[in-house]
C-alpha positions in Angstrom: -56.4 32.4 63.0 -52.8 32.9 63.8 -52.3 29.2 64.3 -53.7 28.3 60.9 -51.5 30.9 59.3 -48.4 29.4 60.8 -49.3 25.8 59.6 -49.9 27.1 56.1 -46.6 28.8 56.0 -44.8 25.6 57.0 -46.5 23.7 54.3 -45.4 26.2 51.8 -41.9 26.1 53.1 -41.8 22.3 52.7 -43.1 22.6 49.1 -40.5 25.2 48.4 -37.7 23.0 49.7 -38.8 20.1 47.4 -38.9 22.4 44.5 -35.3 23.5 45.1 -34.0 20.1 44.2 -36.4 19.4 41.5 -34.9 19.0 38.0 -38.2 19.8 36.3 -37.0 18.0 33.2 -39.0 15.9 30.8 -38.1 12.2 30.7 -39.1 9.1 28.8 -39.4 5.6 30.3 -36.9 3.2 28.6 -37.8 0.0 30.4 -40.6 -2.3 29.2 -42.3 -1.7 32.5 -41.1 0.4 35.5 -42.2 0.3 39.1 -43.0 3.7 40.6 -42.5 3.5 44.4 -43.4 5.5 47.4 -39.7 6.3 48.2 -36.2 6.3 46.6 -35.4 2.6 47.2 -36.7 -0.9 46.3 -37.7 -1.3 49.9 -40.5 1.1 49.3 -43.9 -0.1 48.1 -44.9 0.0 44.5 -47.6 2.7 43.9 -48.1 2.1 40.2 -46.4 1.1 37.0 -45.3 3.1 34.0 -44.5 1.6 30.6 -41.8 2.0 27.9 -42.2 5.3 26.1 -44.3 7.0 28.7 -43.5 10.7 29.2 -42.9 11.9 32.7 -41.7 15.0 34.5 -38.7 14.6 36.8 -39.3 16.6 39.9 -36.3 15.5 42.1 -33.5 13.0 42.3 -31.8 11.1 45.1 -29.1 8.3 45.0 -29.9 7.1 41.5 -33.7 7.6 41.8 -36.0 10.2 40.2 -39.2 11.6 41.7 -41.6 11.7 38.8 -45.0 12.9 37.9 -47.1 11.3 35.1 -49.4 13.2 32.7 -52.4 12.1 34.8 -50.8 13.6 37.9 -49.6 10.5 39.6 -46.2 10.8 41.4 -43.6 8.6 43.0 -40.0 7.4 42.8 -38.4 5.3 39.9 -34.9 4.2 39.1 -33.1 6.9 37.1 -31.3 4.3 34.9 -34.6 3.5 33.1 -35.6 7.1 32.5 -33.9 9.1 29.8 -34.0 12.9 30.4 -32.8 15.9 28.6 -30.1 16.1 31.3 -28.6 12.7 30.1 -25.6 13.7 28.0 -25.4 11.5 24.9 -22.6 11.1 22.4 -22.4 9.4 19.1 -19.9 6.7 18.7 -19.2 3.9 16.2 -18.6 0.2 16.5 -14.8 -0.6 16.0 -15.0 -4.4 15.6 -16.6 -6.6 13.0 -19.5 -7.6 15.3 -20.6 -6.4 18.8 -23.2 -7.9 21.0 -25.8 -5.4 22.4 -27.2 -6.8 25.7 -30.1 -6.2 27.9 -27.8 -5.4 30.9 -24.2 -4.4 31.7 -22.8 -7.9 31.8 -22.2 -10.8 29.5 -24.7 -12.7 31.6 -27.5 -10.6 30.1 -29.3 -11.6 26.9 -28.2 -10.5 23.5 -30.8 -8.2 22.0 -29.0 -7.1 18.9 -25.7 -7.7 17.1 -24.1 -4.6 15.8 -21.7 -4.5 12.8 -18.5 -2.6 12.3 -18.9 1.2 11.9 -22.6 1.2 13.2 -23.4 4.5 14.9 -24.9 4.4 18.4 -26.1 7.0 21.0 -24.1 6.5 24.2 -26.2 7.5 27.2 -23.7 6.7 29.9 -20.6 4.6 30.7 -20.1 2.7 33.9 -17.7 -0.2 34.9 -16.6 -0.6 31.2 -20.1 -0.9 29.9 -21.8 1.7 27.7 -25.5 2.2 27.9 -26.6 3.0 24.4 -29.6 3.7 22.3 -29.8 2.1 18.8 -32.7 1.7 16.5 -35.1 2.8 19.2 -33.7 0.1 21.6 -31.7 0.8 24.7 -29.1 -1.7 25.8 -25.5 -2.2 26.8 -22.2 -2.9 25.0 -18.6 -3.3 26.0 -17.2 0.3 25.8 -13.7 -0.8 24.6 -15.2 -1.7 21.2 -16.6 1.8 20.6 -14.7 4.6 18.9 -15.3 8.3 18.4 -15.0 7.9 14.7 -15.0 5.2 12.1 -11.9 3.0 12.1 -9.8 3.3 9.0 -9.9 0.2 6.8 -7.0 -2.3 7.2 -5.4 -2.9 3.8 -3.2 -5.8 4.7 -1.9 -8.1 7.5 1.8 -8.2 8.2 4.0 -9.7 10.9 6.9 -8.3 13.0 10.2 -9.7 11.8 12.4 -8.1 14.4 12.9 -9.2 18.0 11.0 -6.1 19.2 9.4 -3.3 17.3 8.3 0.1 18.8 4.8 1.4 18.0 4.9 5.3 17.9 2.4 8.0 18.0 3.5 9.4 14.6 5.6 8.4 11.5 9.1 9.2 12.9 11.5 8.2 15.6 10.9 11.6 17.1 7.4 10.6 18.2 6.7 8.9 21.5 6.7 5.1 21.9 3.2 4.0 22.9 3.8 0.3 22.8 6.2 -2.5 21.9 5.5 -5.5 19.6 7.3 -8.8 19.7 8.6 -10.9 16.8 5.7 -12.5 14.8 3.1 -10.2 16.3 0.2 -9.6 13.9 0.0 -6.1 12.5 -3.0 -4.6 10.8 -1.6 -2.1 8.2 -3.8 0.7 7.0 -1.2 2.3 4.7 2.6 2.7 4.2 4.3 6.0 3.4 8.0 7.0 3.5 8.8 3.5 5.0 6.4 4.0 7.9 3.4 1.8 8.3 0.2 3.4 9.7 -1.4 0.6 11.7 -4.5 -0.2 13.7 -3.3 -0.9 17.3 -5.7 -1.5 20.2 -8.4 0.2 18.2 -6.2 3.3 17.9 -3.8 4.5 15.3 -0.1 3.9 15.6 3.0 3.9 13.4 5.8 1.4 13.0 8.9 1.1 10.7 7.8 -0.8 7.6 11.3 -2.3 7.3 10.6 -4.6 10.2 7.3 -6.0 8.8 6.9 -9.2 6.6 4.1 -10.9 4.8 4.9 -14.1 6.7 5.8 -15.0 10.3 9.5 -15.5 11.0 10.0 -19.2 11.7 11.3 -19.7 15.2 14.9 -20.9 15.6 15.1 -24.0 17.7 18.8 -24.4 18.1 22.2 -23.0 17.1 24.8 -25.3 15.4 28.1 -24.9 13.6 29.4 -26.1 10.2 31.9 -28.9 10.7 32.9 -29.2 7.1 35.4 -27.1 5.2 32.5 -25.7 3.1 28.8 -26.4 3.2 26.2 -25.5 0.5 23.0 -23.7 1.4 20.3 -24.9 -0.9 16.8 -23.6 -1.7 15.2 -26.9 -0.8 15.9 -30.2 1.1 17.8 -32.0 -1.6 20.9 -31.8 -3.8 18.5 -31.2 -6.7 17.8 -27.7 -5.4 19.9 -24.7 -6.4 22.8 -23.5 -4.2 22.0 -20.1 -2.8 25.1 -19.6 -0.7 28.1 -21.4 0.8 29.1 -21.6 4.5 32.5 -22.1 5.9 33.8 -24.2 8.7 32.6 -23.0 12.1 30.0 -20.6 10.7 27.0 -20.3 13.0 23.8 -21.8 11.7 20.3 -21.1 13.1 18.4 -24.3 12.8 14.6 -24.3 12.6 14.0 -28.0 12.2 15.7 -31.2 10.9 14.0 -33.8 8.8 15.3 -36.7 6.6 18.9 -35.6 7.1 18.3 -32.0 6.0 18.3 -29.0 8.4 15.9 -26.1 7.7 17.8 -23.0 8.6 17.3 -19.2 8.9 19.9 -17.7 6.6 20.1 -14.0 5.8 16.5 -13.5 7.1 15.5 -16.2 4.5 14.9 -19.9 4.7 17.5 -22.3 3.4 18.5 -26.0 3.7 21.8 -27.7 4.5 22.8 -31.3 5.1 22.4 -31.9 8.8 25.4 -34.3 8.7 27.8 -31.4 8.5 26.4 -29.5 11.5 27.7 -29.9 15.1 26.7 -28.5 18.5 30.2 -27.1 18.9 32.7 -25.3 16.7 35.4 -27.5 15.1 38.8 -26.9 16.5 41.3 -25.6 13.9 44.1 -28.2 13.9 47.5 -27.6 12.5 49.6 -30.6 11.4 53.2 -30.6 12.7 55.9 -33.3 13.0 58.2 -34.4 15.7 61.8 -33.2 15.0 63.4 -35.1 17.9 64.4 -38.7 18.5 61.6 -38.9 21.1 59.1 -36.4 22.5 57.1 -36.8 25.7 53.4 -36.3 25.5 52.2 -34.9 28.9 48.9 -34.2 30.6 49.7 -30.6 31.2 52.0 -27.8 29.9 54.9 -28.4 32.2 57.5 -31.1 32.8 55.9 -31.8 36.2 52.9 -33.3 34.5 52.4 -37.0 33.9 53.9 -38.5 30.7 51.0 -40.1 28.8 53.1 -41.6 25.9 56.2 -40.8 23.8 56.2 -39.8 20.2 59.0 -40.8 17.8 60.8 -38.7 15.2 58.6 -37.9 12.2 55.4 -38.7 13.9 52.4 -36.5 13.0 51.1 -34.2 15.7 47.7 -32.4 15.6 48.2 -29.0 17.2 45.2 -27.2 18.6 47.1 -24.1 19.8 50.5 -22.8 21.0 51.0 -21.2 24.4 51.7 -17.4 24.6 55.3 -18.0 25.5 55.7 -20.5 22.5 57.0 -23.2 24.9 54.1 -25.7 24.8 51.7 -27.0 22.2 48.2 -28.1 23.1 47.5 -31.2 20.9 44.9 -33.8 20.2 45.8 -37.2 21.7 43.3 -40.1 21.6 40.4 -37.7 21.2 41.6 -35.8 24.3 44.0 -32.9 24.9 47.6 -33.3 25.8 50.8 -31.2 25.7 54.2 -31.4 24.1 57.2 -29.1 24.0 56.7 -26.8 21.0 60.4 -26.4 20.2 60.6 -30.0 19.0 57.8 -29.6 16.5 58.3 -28.5 12.8 56.0 -27.8 9.9 58.0 -30.0 7.6 60.6 -32.6 8.2 64.0 -32.2 6.7 63.6 -35.6 4.9 60.4 -34.2 3.3 61.9 -31.0 2.0 61.4 -30.4 -1.6 65.0 -30.4 -2.8 67.0 -31.6 0.1 67.0 -35.3 0.4 70.6 -36.2 0.1 70.0 -39.9 0.6 67.7 -40.5 -2.3 69.3 -38.6 -5.2 67.3 -37.9 -8.3 64.6 -40.1 -9.5 65.6 -42.8 -12.0 63.0 -44.4 -14.2 61.2 -44.2 -17.4 60.2 -40.8 -18.8 56.8 -40.4 -20.4 56.2 -37.6 -22.9 53.2 -35.4 -22.1 51.5 -34.0 -25.2 51.6 -30.3 -24.0 53.9 -27.8 -22.5 54.2 -27.4 -18.7 52.8 -23.9 -18.9 49.8 -25.1 -20.9 49.2 -27.8 -18.2 49.3 -25.2 -15.5 46.9 -22.9 -17.4 44.4 -25.7 -17.8 44.6 -26.8 -14.2 44.3 -23.1 -13.0 41.0 -22.9 -14.9 39.8 -25.9 -12.9 41.1 -24.3 -9.7 38.8 -21.3 -10.3 35.9 -23.7 -10.5 36.9 -25.4 -7.2 38.4 -28.5 -8.6 41.9 -27.8 -7.3 42.2 -27.0 -3.6 45.0 -26.9 -1.2 45.4 -26.7 2.6 46.2 -23.1 3.3 49.4 -23.9 5.3 50.9 -25.6 2.2 50.0 -22.7 -0.2 52.4 -20.1 -1.2 49.8 -17.3 -0.9 47.9 -18.1 2.3 48.4 -18.0 6.0 49.0 -21.0 8.2 45.7 -22.9 8.5 44.3 -26.4 8.1 41.4 -25.1 6.0 41.3 -25.7 2.3 41.4 -22.9 -0.3 41.5 -22.7 -4.1 45.0 -23.4 -5.4 46.8 -20.5 -6.9 48.8 -20.6 -10.1 52.0 -20.6 -8.0 50.7 -23.6 -6.0 49.9 -25.5 -9.3 53.3 -24.7 -10.7 54.9 -26.1 -7.6 52.9 -29.3 -7.1 52.4 -30.1 -10.8 56.1 -29.9 -11.5 57.9 -33.3 -11.2 61.2 -31.6 -10.5 59.7 -30.3 -7.2 59.9 -33.9 -5.9 62.9 -35.2 -7.9 65.0 -35.6 -4.8 62.2 -36.1 -2.2 61.9 -39.6 -0.7 58.2 -39.1 -0.1 57.3 -37.1 -3.1 58.9 -39.4 -5.7 56.5 -42.2 -4.7 53.8 -40.4 -6.6 55.6 -41.5 -9.8 55.8 -45.2 -8.7 54.0 -47.6 -10.9 51.1 -48.8 -8.9 49.6 -51.1 -11.6 51.8 -54.0 -10.6 51.7 -56.4 -7.6 55.1 -56.8 -6.1 56.2 -59.6 -3.8 58.3 -58.9 -0.9 55.9 -57.6 1.9 54.3 -60.1 4.2 51.0 -60.0 6.0 52.9 -59.9 9.3 54.8 -56.8 8.2 51.6 -55.0 7.2 50.1 -56.0 10.5 53.1 -54.4 12.2 52.4 -51.2 10.3 48.7 -51.2 11.3 49.6 -51.8 14.9 52.1 -48.9 14.9 49.9 -46.3 13.1 46.3 -47.2 13.7 44.1 -46.7 16.8 42.8 -49.6 18.8 39.4 -49.2 17.1 40.7 -49.4 13.5 39.0 -52.0 11.3 42.4 -52.6 9.6 44.2 -54.2 12.5 45.5 -57.7 11.5 44.1 -57.3 8.0 47.5 -57.5 6.2 46.6 -60.7 4.4 43.3 -59.3 3.1 45.2 -56.4 1.5 47.8 -58.7 0.0 45.1 -60.9 -1.5 43.2 -57.9 -3.0 46.3 -56.3 -4.4 47.4 -59.6 -6.0 44.0 -60.3 -7.4 43.6 -56.9 -9.1 47.4 -56.4 -9.8 48.0 -53.4 -7.6 50.9 -52.2 -5.6 50.0 -53.2 -2.1 51.7 -50.2 -0.5 49.4 -47.9 -2.5 46.3 -49.9 -1.7 47.1 -49.8 2.0 48.1 -46.1 2.0 45.0 -45.0 0.0 42.8 -46.9 2.4 44.5 -45.3 5.4 44.1 -41.7 4.1 40.5 -42.2 2.9 39.3 -43.6 6.2 41.3 -41.8 8.9 43.3 -45.1 9.4 40.2 -47.1 9.6 38.3 -45.0 12.1 35.8 -43.0 9.9 32.1 -43.6 10.1 31.9 -45.5 6.8 35.0 -47.5 7.7 33.5 -48.5 11.1 30.3 -49.6 9.3 26.8 -48.3 8.8 23.6 -50.2 9.1 21.2 -50.2 6.2 17.6 -51.5 6.0 17.1 -54.1 3.3 13.8 -54.3 1.3 12.8 -57.1 3.7 13.3 -54.9 6.7 16.5 -56.6 7.9 19.3 -54.4 9.3 22.7 -55.1 7.6 26.0 -53.5 8.4 28.1 -52.4 5.4 31.4 -50.7 4.9 32.8 -48.2 2.4 36.5 -47.3 2.4 36.9 -44.9 -0.5 33.7 -42.9 0.1 32.4 -44.3 -3.2 29.0 -42.6 -4.2 29.2 -40.4 -1.1 27.3 -37.5 -2.7 26.9 -34.0 -1.4 24.4 -33.8 1.4 23.8 -37.5 1.7 27.4 -38.7 2.0 26.9 -41.5 4.5 23.5 -42.9 3.4 24.3 -42.8 -0.3 27.8 -44.4 0.2 26.2 -47.0 2.5 23.5 -47.8 0.0 26.2 -48.3 -2.7 28.1 -50.6 -0.3 25.0 -52.7 0.3 24.5 -53.0 -3.5 28.0 -54.3 -3.8 27.7 -56.7 -0.9 30.4 -55.1 1.2 29.2 -56.6 4.4 32.7 -57.4 5.9 36.1 -55.8 6.1 37.7 -58.4 3.8 34.9 -58.0 1.2 35.2 -54.2 1.3 39.0 -54.3 0.9 38.6 -56.5 -2.2 35.7 -54.4 -3.5 37.7 -51.2 -3.1 40.7 -52.7 -5.0 38.4 -53.8 -7.8 36.8 -50.3 -8.0 40.0 -48.3 -8.0 41.6 -50.7 -10.5 38.7 -50.7 -12.9 38.0 -46.9 -12.8 41.5 -45.5 -12.7 44.6 -47.7 -12.6 43.8 -50.4 -15.2 41.1 -48.4 -17.0 41.8 -48.8 -20.8 40.9 -45.2 -21.4 42.6 -43.4 -18.6 45.5 -45.7 -17.6 46.2 -43.7 -14.5 48.9 -46.0 -13.2 50.7 -43.6 -10.9 49.6 -41.3 -8.2 50.6 -38.3 -10.3 48.4 -39.4 -13.2 45.5 -40.0 -10.9 45.8 -36.5 -9.5 46.7 -34.5 -12.6 45.1 -36.7 -15.3 47.3 -35.5 -18.2 44.5 -33.4 -19.6 42.0 -36.2 -19.6 39.7 -34.4 -17.1 39.5 -37.5 -15.0 41.1 -36.7 -11.7 40.7 -38.6 -8.5 41.0 -35.8 -5.9 40.7 -32.0 -5.6 43.6 -31.7 -3.1 46.7 -30.7 -5.1 48.8 -32.3 -2.4 46.9 -35.6 -2.5 49.5 -37.6 -4.4 52.2 -36.4 -2.0 50.0 -37.2 1.0 49.5 -40.8 -0.2 53.2 -41.0 -0.9 53.9 -39.9 2.6 52.0 -43.0 4.0 53.5 -45.3 1.3 57.0 -44.2 2.5 56.3 -45.8 5.8 55.4 -49.1 4.1 57.8 -49.3 1.2 60.8 -50.1 3.5 59.1 -53.5 4.2 59.9 -54.6 0.7 62.8 -57.0 0.5 65.8 -56.3 -1.7 64.3 -58.2 -4.7 61.4 -55.8 -5.1 61.7 -53.7 -8.3 60.3 -50.2 -7.8 59.6 -48.8 -11.2 59.0 -45.1 -11.7 57.2 -43.3 -14.6 58.2 -39.7 -14.8 56.2 -37.2 -17.0 58.2 -35.1 -19.4 56.5 -32.0 -20.8 57.2 -30.4 -24.2 
């Protein structure tokens, strides 16, 4: 009797112990069919099967398994993941993306059982390893948890792009809020709204704020390279052609951010906008600012370094032009351009202007004698007229020659004072160089031989000059079109950099038949803005300028017909070609152009023999 009592007590104790861990919760089977086993593991045998929707009572749990009892009294162990109980905490969330796959298991390897749309509400049963177990429309499945939100995502109103290098995303609409992320240039931004210059955005399925100032409707085009303007000025246009409007003007050595280059035009980023410039006038490096000075000694040694111990490369003569890059701090040595390299000369033997070229100090020449031509206006009227043209950019002057600007080789608009000086014949009345601008150039004069011209070319031109030994060609062209040969030579030298410019050296053009033909253009004829080289080369091809001799003759014909012997303009002196006597037909914008040509002519005129008659036409204003 006592023995039976003890056994019964133990049985009760065991039952009580099981009851302690029992959850005693009602559950529902969520799997299509679920094995109920004899123990809490798949290694145990299957006792029976329950089906989806069956109600069970959860008596106990262990390691992801529930001990259950069915309505008909059967019991066993089943996987807890397929039994939803009142103890499972569920939350309501919404889909935050346009479409979200609902799968049969927690992996992309499982089948898609439903596709959920944005803002669809789902019941989240549990979350594990980035997958949310959900219930939707009486179905249980799995979705990626990162695409669920606690509430509906606010609607994106527009798409914009970051136009700054970096842009901070903040937790609120002010710089006082914390930075939660950083966006890079051209990052896509989904904007919900903009208020007080702050954009409320959708960022990583959350709400953030960025400064609206740094957002644009389009991506910022990436800059591929940095270049520099190598011309005095360069127009920025709205499109890749001279037919497009000018939106800005760049100066020499201005930095240019190039996006791409096509058909001779560079697409650039300019003031956070897109513009176009002629690629011909861009370089990889800045252009050195060169100041022109002259040798004021009988001879001047050009050395490889700034000291007398350095090697002598060559010797310059009195009056020779020197291209100065910079002056040493102690003012003793000048760094110069020599044969496209750098060299050095003593700075104390350099001057801005030679005594023989001074305006009113040439004791050897005396006043100009010649024929005076009446001008049908007063000098002040002429100056007023030309000043209006100057304001429009038609009268420019190198800054180091101007009365109102600092020493520089850059060109600026000529002032009224500049015009009064260079327009006035009396400025050059006793100047050996300047008076040649009044020389009649509409007459061929005997007295200079081809050999003498070749001497001039040999002395002043580089070894690559196309004009070397072309003295006879110049004489023949000047004689044929009745031009002063010293003018024709001097103009060709100035226009081509003494025969070394790109157009002077020759440019290949493709003929309609596909043949490559080399052509030359000495006066830059038809060298239009933005397409200078190709347009001038095309003109040369049309004219048949396929040799140096043909181009010399063609240049003489062109200048004679359009200016010097033109029946309307009759611009038979350098002065008339530059100032035009109110005809509005001027050859050059540089106000010192006539004097510059005269400077070169002054090196050729001495070759004339004593029988040459130099005839001057001097304008006389009312």
